[in-house]
C-alpha positions in Angstrom: 4.9 -8.1 -32.3 4.8 -11.8 -31.8 6.2 -11.4 -28.3 3.9 -8.6 -27.5 0.7 -10.6 -27.9 1.5 -13.2 -25.2 2.6 -10.4 -22.8 -0.7 -8.5 -23.4 -2.7 -11.7 -22.9 -0.9 -12.4 -19.6 -1.3 -8.8 -18.4 -5.0 -9.0 -19.3 -5.4 -12.3 -17.5 -3.7 -10.8 -14.4 -6.0 -7.7 -14.5 -9.1 -9.8 -14.7 -7.9 -12.0 -11.8 -7.3 -8.9 -9.7 -10.8 -7.6 -10.3 -12.4 -10.9 -9.4 -10.7 -11.3 -6.0 -12.4 -9.4 -3.3 -10.0 -7.5 -1.0 -9.7 -8.9 2.5 -8.1 -5.9 4.1 -7.3 -2.2 3.6 -3.7 -1.0 3.4 -3.3 2.8 3.7 0.0 4.5 3.2 -0.1 7.2 5.9 0.3 10.7 4.7 1.1 14.2 5.9 0.9 14.7 9.6 -0.6 18.1 9.0 -3.9 17.3 7.2 -4.7 13.6 7.9 -6.3 13.5 4.5 -5.4 9.8 3.8 -6.6 8.8 7.3 -9.9 10.7 7.0 -10.5 9.3 3.6 -9.8 5.8 4.8 -12.0 6.2 7.9 -14.9 7.0 5.6 -13.9 4.1 3.3 -13.8 1.8 6.3 -17.4 2.6 7.3 -18.4 1.4 3.8 -16.4 -1.8 4.3 -17.2 -2.7 7.9 -15.7 -6.2 7.8 -12.2 -5.4 6.6 -9.2 -4.9 8.9 -7.2 -1.8 8.2 -3.4 -1.6 8.1 -1.9 1.9 8.3 1.7 2.2 7.4 3.4 5.4 8.7 1.7 8.7 8.6 0.3 10.8 11.4 1.0 10.1 15.1 -1.1 7.2 16.5 -3.3 9.4 18.7 -4.4 11.6 15.8 -5.0 8.6 13.6 -7.0 6.8 16.3 -9.0 10.0 16.9 -10.0 10.2 13.2 -11.2 6.6 13.1 -13.0 6.9 16.4 -14.8 10.1 15.2 -15.9 8.1 12.1 -17.2 5.3 14.3 -14.7 2.7 13.2 -14.0 0.0 15.8 -10.4 0.5 17.0 -9.9 -3.3 17.0 -9.9 -3.1 13.2 -6.8 -0.9 13.1 -3.3 -2.2 12.8 -0.9 0.7 12.9 2.7 0.2 11.9 5.3 3.0 12.2 8.4 1.0 11.1 8.3 2.4 7.5 10.4 5.4 6.6 9.3 5.7 3.0 7.2 4.2 0.2 9.3 1.0 -0.2 9.3 0.3 3.5 5.6 1.0 3.7 5.3 -2.4 1.9 8.3 -4.3 3.1 7.5 -3.9 6.8 4.0 -5.3 6.4 4.0 -7.8 3.6 5.0 -10.8 5.7 2.3 -10.0 8.3 -0.4 -9.7 5.6 0.8 -13.0 4.1 0.9 -14.7 7.5 -2.7 -13.8 8.1 -3.7 -15.4 4.8 -4.5 -12.1 3.1 -4.5 -12.5 -0.7 -5.9 -9.1 -1.8 -6.1 -5.6 -0.3 -7.4 -2.2 -1.1 -4.4 0.1 -1.5 -5.1 3.6 -0.4 -2.8 6.6 -0.9 -3.0 10.0 -2.5 -3.6 10.3 -6.2 -0.3 12.0 -6.9 1.5 9.1 -5.1 -0.4 6.2 -6.5 1.8 5.4 -9.5 4.8 4.9 -7.3 2.9 3.0 -4.7 1.4 0.7 -7.3 4.8 -0.1 -8.9 6.3 -0.9 -5.5 3.1 -2.8 -4.5 3.2 -4.9 -7.6 6.8 -6.0 -6.8 6.6 -6.4 -3.0 3.0 -7.5 -2.5 3.2 -9.5 -5.7 6.2 -11.4 -4.4 3.9 -12.9 -1.8 1.0 -13.5 -4.1 -1.0 -10.5 -2.8 -3.1 -8.6 -5.3 -4.4 -5.1 -4.7 -7.1 -2.7 -6.0 -6.1 1.0 -5.9 -8.2 3.6 -4.2 -6.8 7.1 -4.7 -7.4 9.9 -2.3 -8.1 13.0 -4.4 -5.8 16.0 -4.1 -4.8 19.0 -6.1 -1.1 18.0 -6.1 0.5 17.2 -9.4 1.7 13.6 -9.9 5.2 12.7 -8.7 8.0 12.6 -11.3 8.3 9.2 -13.0 11.9 9.1 -11.8 10.7 8.5 -8.2 8.6 5.6 -9.4 11.5 4.1 -11.3 13.9 4.6 -8.4 11.6 3.0 -5.8 10.7 0.2 -8.2 14.4 -0.6 -8.5 14.8 -0.5 -4.7 11.9 -2.9 -4.4 13.6 -5.3 -6.8 16.8 -5.0 -4.8 14.8 -5.8 -1.6 13.5 -9.0 -3.3 17.0 -10.1 -4.1 18.8 -9.0 -0.9 16.4 -8.0 1.8 17.9 -4.5 1.7 15.5 -1.6 1.0 18.1 1.2 0.6 16.2 3.4 3.0 17.9 5.7 5.4 17.5 5.2 9.1 15.8 2.3 10.7 13.9 1.0 7.7 17.1 0.2 5.7 17.4 -3.5 6.4 14.1 -5.3 6.2 12.8 -8.9 6.2 12.5 -10.7 2.9 
């Protein structure tokens, strides 16, 4: 119990800090190429936050994504689309250094509600390694939450990336910057 109190105080302090820092950008983890749900949600969100640049990692083909944002009246100069990622871990590892280089200390993290637990765990590790905080914004869906095992697996992969620079991803996203 004596050890739990300092941990709870630290966690509470970190939560308060996160809530006080205003996000400087939007990071959306691109979704299904069929429905464009995350992109449509983010385009609407972007209209409400007109000064924030938008990073989109993966997802639908660029022309479809650009069309969604154009239809919503979002300036295409705000979009930074990255298609290096092959999975949730590489959604973060391919962009974290670019975000840090631009001085971004806090982002809105947008993904589907069923995927948010896993994204938040990986984000805590990868973005946190560069001092970047995030506020979650979930895209509503009717899909059940992912199994906890996926979150634990990808959390472990993110820790391995921190130590080695290797994400464990198949294909081109396997070896990433650290």
